[in-house]
C-alpha positions as CSV (number, residue, x, y, z in Angstrom):
1,X,-7.1,21.6,16.6
2,X,-7.7,19.1,19.4
3,X,-6.9,15.5,18.8
4,X,-8.4,14.2,21.9
5,X,-9.8,10.7,21.2
6,X,-13.4,9.9,21.9
7,X,-14.0,7.9,25.1
8,X,-15.0,4.3,24.4
9,X,-18.2,4.7,26.5
10,X,-19.4,7.7,24.5
11,X,-18.2,6.7,21.0
12,X,-21.0,8.6,19.3
13,X,-23.9,6.4,20.4
14,X,-27.0,6.0,18.3
15,X,-30.5,5.3,19.4
16,X,-31.1,2.4,21.7
17,X,-30.4,-1.0,20.0
18,X,-28.7,0.7,17.1
19,X,-24.8,0.3,16.6
20,X,-22.6,3.2,17.5
21,X,-21.6,5.4,14.7
22,X,-18.0,4.2,14.3
23,X,-19.1,0.6,14.5
24,X,-21.6,1.4,11.5
25,X,-18.6,3.0,9.7
26,X,-16.4,-0.1,10.3
27,X,-19.2,-2.4,9.1
28,X,-19.9,-0.3,6.0
29,X,-16.2,-0.3,5.1
30,X,-15.9,-4.1,5.6
31,X,-19.0,-4.8,3.5
32,X,-17.3,-3.1,0.6
33,X,-14.2,-5.0,1.2
34,X,-11.9,-2.0,1.7
35,X,-8.4,-2.7,3.2
36,X,-7.8,-2.6,6.9
37,X,-5.5,0.5,6.3
38,X,-8.4,2.3,4.7
39,X,-10.7,1.4,7.6
40,X,-8.1,2.7,10.1
41,X,-7.6,6.0,8.2
42,X,-11.3,6.7,7.7
43,X,-12.2,6.0,11.3
44,X,-9.3,8.3,12.4
45,X,-10.5,11.2,10.2
46,X,-14.1,10.9,11.3
47,X,-13.1,10.9,14.9
48,X,-11.0,14.0,14.3
49,X,-13.9,15.7,12.5
50,X,-16.2,15.1,15.4
51,X,-13.7,16.2,18.0
52,X,-12.9,19.3,16.0
53,X,-16.6,20.2,16.2
54,X,-16.8,19.7,20.1
55,X,-18.1,16.1,19.7
56,X,-21.3,17.0,17.9
57,X,-22.9,14.1,16.1
58,X,-22.3,14.3,12.2
59,X,-26.1,14.1,11.7
60,X,-26.2,17.6,13.2
61,X,-23.6,18.9,10.8
62,X,-23.1,19.1,7.1
63,X,-21.2,20.8,4.3
64,X,-20.4,23.9,6.2
65,X,-18.8,22.1,9.0
66,X,-16.8,19.8,6.6
67,X,-15.5,22.9,4.8
68,X,-14.3,24.5,8.0
69,X,-12.6,21.3,9.2
70,X,-10.8,20.7,5.8
71,X,-9.8,24.3,5.6
72,X,-8.3,24.1,9.1
73,X,-6.3,21.1,8.1
74,X,-4.7,23.2,5.3
75,X,-4.3,26.5,7.1
76,X,-3.6,25.4,10.7
77,X,-2.2,21.9,10.5
78,X,-0.4,22.6,7.2
79,X,-1.3,19.1,5.9
80,X,-0.4,18.0,2.3
81,X,-2.9,17.9,-0.5
82,X,-3.1,14.1,-0.4
83,X,-3.7,14.1,3.4
84,X,-6.5,16.7,3.0
85,X,-8.0,14.7,0.2
86,X,-8.0,11.5,2.2
87,X,-9.9,13.3,5.0
88,X,-12.5,14.5,2.5
89,X,-12.9,11.0,1.2
90,X,-13.5,9.7,4.7
91,X,-16.2,12.3,5.4
92,X,-17.9,11.8,2.1
93,X,-18.0,8.1,2.8
94,X,-19.5,8.7,6.2
95,X,-22.2,10.9,5.0
96,X,-23.2,9.1,1.8
97,X,-22.6,5.4,2.7
98,X,-23.3,5.4,6.5
99,X,-25.7,8.3,7.1
100,X,-27.4,8.2,3.7
101,X,-27.0,12.0,3.0
102,X,-26.1,13.7,-0.1
103,X,-24.1,16.8,0.7
104,X,-24.0,20.1,-1.2
105,X,-21.0,20.7,-3.4
106,X,-18.1,21.8,-1.2
107,X,-17.0,25.1,-2.8
108,X,-15.5,26.9,0.2
109,X,-12.6,24.6,1.0
110,X,-9.1,26.1,1.3
111,X,-7.2,23.6,-0.7
112,X,-3.8,22.4,0.5
113,X,-1.1,23.0,-2.1
114,X,0.1,19.8,-3.8
115,X,3.8,20.1,-4.6
116,X,5.0,18.4,-7.8
117,X,7.9,16.1,-7.0
118,X,10.0,14.2,-9.3
119,X,10.6,10.6,-8.1
120,X,14.0,9.6,-6.7
121,X,15.5,7.3,-9.3
122,X,18.6,5.2,-9.1
123,X,20.8,4.5,-12.1
124,X,21.6,0.8,-12.9
125,X,24.9,1.2,-11.2
126,X,23.4,2.7,-8.1
127,X,20.6,0.1,-8.0
128,X,23.3,-2.7,-8.3
129,X,25.2,-1.1,-5.4
130,X,22.2,-1.1,-3.2
131,X,21.4,-4.7,-3.9
132,X,25.0,-5.7,-3.2
133,X,24.5,-4.6,0.3
134,X,21.4,-6.8,0.8
135,X,21.4,-10.5,1.5
136,X,19.0,-13.4,1.8
137,X,15.3,-12.6,1.9
138,X,15.6,-8.8,1.8
139,X,17.9,-9.1,-1.3
140,X,15.3,-11.3,-3.1
141,X,12.5,-8.9,-2.2
142,X,14.3,-5.8,-3.1
143,X,15.4,-7.5,-6.5
144,X,11.7,-8.0,-7.2
145,X,10.9,-4.3,-6.6
146,X,13.6,-3.3,-9.1
147,X,13.2,-6.2,-11.5
148,X,9.4,-6.5,-11.6
149,X,8.3,-3.0,-10.7
150,X,6.3,-4.2,-7.6
151,X,5.1,-2.0,-4.9
152,X,6.4,-2.6,-1.4
153,X,3.2,-4.3,-0.1
154,X,2.5,-6.1,-3.4
155,X,5.8,-7.8,-2.9
156,X,5.2,-8.6,0.8
157,X,1.7,-10.0,0.0
158,X,2.9,-12.4,-2.8
159,X,1.5,-16.0,-2.4
160,X,3.0,-19.1,-3.9
161,X,0.2,-19.4,-6.5
162,X,1.1,-15.9,-7.9
163,X,4.5,-17.1,-9.3
164,X,4.6,-18.7,-12.7
165,X,8.1,-20.1,-13.4
166,X,7.0,-21.6,-16.7
167,X,5.9,-18.3,-18.2
168,X,8.3,-16.1,-16.1
169,X,5.3,-14.1,-14.8
170,X,4.1,-12.7,-11.5
171,X,0.4,-12.1,-11.0
172,X,-0.2,-9.1,-8.6
173,X,-3.5,-9.7,-6.8
174,X,-5.5,-6.8,-5.3
175,X,-3.0,-4.2,-6.1
176,X,-3.6,-0.5,-5.7
177,X,-7.2,0.2,-6.6
178,X,-8.0,-3.5,-6.0
179,X,-6.8,-4.4,-9.5
180,X,-5.0,-7.5,-10.6
181,X,-2.2,-7.3,-13.2
182,X,0.6,-9.4,-14.6
183,X,4.4,-8.4,-14.6
184,X,7.5,-10.2,-15.5
185,X,9.5,-12.6,-13.2
186,X,13.1,-11.8,-13.9
187,X,15.0,-14.8,-15.3
188,X,18.0,-13.9,-13.0
189,X,15.7,-14.5,-10.0
190,X,14.3,-17.9,-11.0
191,X,16.8,-20.1,-9.3
192,X,17.2,-18.0,-6.1
193,X,13.4,-17.7,-5.8
194,X,12.9,-21.4,-6.3
195,X,15.5,-22.2,-3.6
196,X,13.8,-19.8,-1.3
197,X,10.4,-21.4,-1.9
198,X,11.8,-24.8,-1.1
199,X,12.9,-23.5,2.3
200,X,9.5,-21.9,2.9
201,X,7.8,-25.3,1.9
202,X,9.9,-27.2,4.4
203,X,9.0,-24.7,7.1
204,X,5.3,-25.0,6.1
205,X,5.5,-28.8,6.4
206,X,7.0,-28.5,9.9
207,X,4.2,-26.1,10.9
208,X,1.6,-28.5,9.6
209,X,3.1,-31.3,11.7
210,X,2.7,-29.0,14.7
211,X,-1.0,-28.5,13.9
212,X,-0.6,-24.9,12.6
213,X,0.3,-23.7,9.2
214,X,-2.8,-21.9,8.1
215,X,-2.8,-18.3,6.5
216,X,-5.4,-15.6,6.2
217,X,-7.4,-15.6,3.0
218,X,-8.9,-12.6,1.2
219,X,-12.6,-11.8,1.7
220,X,-14.7,-14.9,2.3
221,X,-12.6,-17.5,0.6
222,X,-12.0,-19.2,3.8
223,X,-15.6,-19.9,4.2
224,X,-16.0,-21.1,0.7
225,X,-12.9,-23.3,0.7
226,X,-12.4,-24.4,4.3
227,X,-9.1,-26.4,3.7
228,X,-7.5,-23.6,1.5
229,X,-5.8,-21.8,4.4
230,X,-3.5,-24.9,4.9
231,X,-2.8,-25.5,1.2
232,X,0.7,-24.8,-0.2
233,X,-0.5,-22.6,-3.0
234,X,-2.0,-20.0,-0.6
235,X,1.0,-19.6,1.6
236,X,3.0,-16.4,1.6
237,X,6.2,-16.3,-0.5
238,X,7.8,-14.3,2.3
239,X,6.3,-15.5,5.6
240,X,7.2,-13.9,9.0
241,X,9.4,-15.8,11.4
242,X,6.9,-15.7,14.2
243,X,3.2,-16.7,14.7
244,X,0.3,-14.5,15.6
245,X,-3.1,-15.5,16.9
246,X,-6.0,-14.8,14.6
247,X,-8.8,-12.8,16.2
248,X,-11.7,-14.6,14.5
249,X,-10.5,-18.2,14.9
250,X,-7.8,-18.2,17.6
251,X,-5.5,-20.1,15.2
252,X,-1.8,-19.6,15.3
253,X,-0.7,-18.3,11.8
254,X,2.2,-16.7,10.1
255,X,1.6,-13.3,8.6
256,X,3.8,-12.1,5.6
257,X,7.0,-10.4,6.4
258,X,6.2,-6.9,7.7
259,X,7.1,-4.2,5.1
260,X,9.1,-2.3,7.7
261,X,11.7,-5.0,7.6
262,X,12.4,-4.5,4.0
263,X,12.1,-0.6,4.2
264,X,14.7,-0.6,7.0
265,X,17.1,-3.0,5.1
266,X,16.9,-0.9,1.9
267,X,17.6,2.3,3.9
268,X,20.6,0.7,5.5
269,X,21.8,-0.5,2.1
270,X,21.5,2.9,0.5
271,X,23.5,4.4,3.4
272,X,26.2,1.7,3.2
273,X,26.6,2.2,-0.6
274,X,27.3,5.8,-0.1
275,X,24.7,7.0,-2.6
276,X,23.8,10.7,-1.9
277,X,20.1,10.3,-2.6
278,X,17.1,9.9,-0.2
279,X,16.3,6.6,-1.9
280,X,13.7,4.2,-0.5
281,X,12.0,1.0,-1.4
282,X,9.7,2.8,-3.8
283,X,12.7,4.3,-5.5
284,X,13.5,0.7,-6.9
285,X,10.0,0.7,-8.6
286,X,10.7,4.2,-10.0
287,X,14.1,2.9,-11.3
288,X,12.4,-0.1,-12.9
289,X,10.1,2.2,-14.9
290,X,12.8,4.6,-15.9
291,X,15.1,1.7,-17.0
292,X,12.3,0.4,-19.3
293,X,11.9,3.8,-20.8
294,X,15.6,4.1,-21.4
295,X,15.5,0.7,-23.2
296,X,12.8,2.1,-25.6
297,X,9.7,0.4,-24.3
298,X,6.5,2.3,-25.0
299,X,4.6,4.2,-22.3
300,X,1.4,2.0,-22.6
301,X,3.4,-1.2,-21.9
302,X,5.1,0.4,-18.9
303,X,1.8,1.6,-17.6
304,X,0.3,-1.9,-17.7
305,X,3.4,-3.4,-15.9
306,X,3.2,-0.7,-13.2
307,X,-0.6,-1.0,-12.8
308,X,-1.2,2.7,-13.3
309,X,-4.9,3.6,-13.9
310,X,-4.0,6.8,-15.8
311,X,-1.2,7.1,-18.3
312,X,-0.5,10.6,-17.0
313,X,0.8,9.0,-13.8
314,X,3.3,7.0,-15.9
315,X,4.4,10.0,-17.9
316,X,6.2,11.4,-14.8
317,X,9.1,9.1,-15.8
318,X,9.5,10.9,-19.1
319,X,10.3,14.0,-17.1
320,X,12.9,12.1,-15.1
321,X,14.6,11.1,-18.4
322,X,14.6,14.7,-19.6
323,X,16.2,16.1,-16.4
324,X,19.0,18.5,-16.9
325,X,17.7,20.9,-19.4
326,X,15.3,18.5,-21.1
327,X,18.2,17.0,-23.2
328,X,19.5,20.4,-24.4
329,X,23.3,20.5,-24.6
330,X,24.8,23.3,-22.4
331,X,27.0,25.8,-24.3
332,X,29.6,25.2,-21.6
333,X,29.9,21.6,-22.8
């Protein structure tokens, strides 16, 4: 399958005066407030689809061409089931939301096989060993993954207003599926987190004196509340050390700490602790859920804390607890 990108000058042009196809796709995605990552992924799959069919315009194609493209992903490229499904979602979005066409039901797709993997879970002792090899900001962030069940990006994107020290709660805004939820703020992290925020506040005050110190706001809040980007409550809990220049305003801003910094630190900590498991940042969230089940909390409560839409997703952790013969005692023992 060719992956040659489309040349900018011929990026699937429409009629004179009408935006190019990919510009229409980007505009439709932004109108619906999808994440930048979704936009990037959808555009990439649409380009691959067009290139796969010798750069024909999607209006000249339909269900048959989509089926052949998705089948080739499974048979030739050997993609995973989730990757193939993402490509399908991108193409359905293109035809329904951008081109205004309803497609026939896609019956002829060769489906990629979706393996069933149990999550990598750390015991309490293993999680403690990993945290002991982390320090400063990365220790604090990893502790929130394990102690509050946050996803990696949810932790990176925390703002000051999302922390409630009086109620020991963390409000997760725009989590997976664009849902808000509330989880616990571990009592053990109250003092270290408060000290960290004081350092961030001092840094923010220095930025303000330099004429910078604004942050990006979600959706159109910046237009509704013009002074909000400079207010303390909207600042990142874990800001980056360097500034970037905002494309729309030209302002110098701090982004939140990039997720790769924490991912790399946790990988190094797992290696240093000698734990023989392929554990990652997400393993700490898995370990949070498993520890709650071991402590006797009901599955619905854990579902709410994790932000799972379907309880069957949460049920995977019951299988983790039942590993090793589903609790059956071996005759050898």
